[in-house]
C-alpha positions as CSV (number, residue, x, y, z in Angstrom):
1,M,117.1,82.5,37.9
2,A,119.0,85.4,39.5
3,R,122.6,86.3,38.7
4,Y,125.1,87.6,41.3
5,E,128.7,88.6,41.2
6,I,130.7,87.1,44.1
7,L,132.6,89.8,46.0
8,E,134.7,87.5,48.3
9,K,135.5,83.8,48.3
10,A,132.3,81.8,49.1
11,F,131.0,78.3,49.3
12,I,127.6,78.0,47.5
13,N,125.8,74.9,46.5
14,N,128.8,72.6,47.2
15,R,131.2,74.7,45.2
16,I,133.8,77.3,46.1
17,Y,133.5,80.6,44.1
18,E,136.3,83.1,43.9
19,S,135.9,86.9,44.0
20,G,134.7,88.2,40.6
21,E,132.9,85.0,39.5
22,V,129.2,85.1,38.6
23,V,126.7,82.6,40.0
24,E,123.2,82.0,38.8
25,L,120.8,80.9,41.5
26,A,117.0,80.4,42.0
27,E,115.1,83.6,42.6
28,T,114.1,82.2,46.1
29,V,117.6,82.0,47.4
30,T,118.5,84.7,50.0
31,P,121.7,86.4,48.9
32,G,124.5,87.1,51.3
33,P,126.4,90.4,51.7
34,F,129.2,89.1,49.5
35,M,126.8,88.7,46.5
36,K,126.3,91.7,44.2
37,P,123.0,91.5,42.3
38,L,123.5,91.7,38.5
39,D,120.1,91.3,36.9
40,A,116.5,92.4,37.6
41,A,115.6,89.2,39.4
42,A,118.6,89.4,41.7
43,K,118.0,93.1,42.4
44,K,114.3,92.4,43.2
45,R,115.3,89.6,45.6
46,A,118.0,91.7,47.2
47,K,115.4,94.5,47.9
48,E,112.9,91.9,49.3
49,V,115.4,90.6,51.8
50,G,117.0,94.0,52.6
51,L,120.5,92.9,51.3
52,V,123.3,95.1,52.5
53,L,126.6,94.6,50.7
54,G,129.8,94.5,52.6
55,P,132.0,92.3,54.7
56,M,130.4,90.1,57.3
57,P,130.8,91.3,60.9
58,D,133.6,89.6,62.8
59,P,132.2,87.8,65.8
60,V,135.4,88.3,67.7
61,D,134.9,92.1,67.4
62,Q,131.4,91.8,68.6
63,I,132.5,89.9,71.7
64,T,135.5,92.0,72.5
65,S,133.6,95.2,72.2
66,M,131.2,94.2,75.0
67,K,131.4,96.0,78.3
68,V,132.7,93.7,81.1
69,E,129.8,94.4,83.3
70,T,127.3,93.1,80.7
71,I,129.0,89.7,80.2
72,G,126.7,87.1,81.7
73,A,123.8,89.5,82.0
74,S,120.5,88.7,80.1
75,P,119.7,90.9,77.1
76,Q,116.7,92.2,79.0
77,D,118.9,93.4,81.9
78,V,121.4,95.1,79.5
79,K,118.6,96.8,77.6
80,S,116.9,98.1,80.8
81,G,120.2,99.2,82.4
82,M,120.1,96.6,85.1
83,A,123.2,94.7,83.9
84,A,125.2,92.7,86.5
85,V,127.8,94.9,88.2
86,S,130.7,93.4,90.1
87,N,131.3,94.7,93.7
């Protein structure tokens, strides 16, 4: 089992955990960015999955930071610089 400190309110295994609570989970569970590893098993799993602690990105920020000319363009067009341009 792996122990994590919850950094922000979270719903895990049909229970709500508050910030500061400690949860013990199977070593195969993929921890989220709101879960600070506390023991060797948790630290090992965090390293395996590339865990980065911090707040989750806000999807609204991701959408509103898009350039208008790239909305509706395919990811390939944006990457290649051929994004749709309005005339």
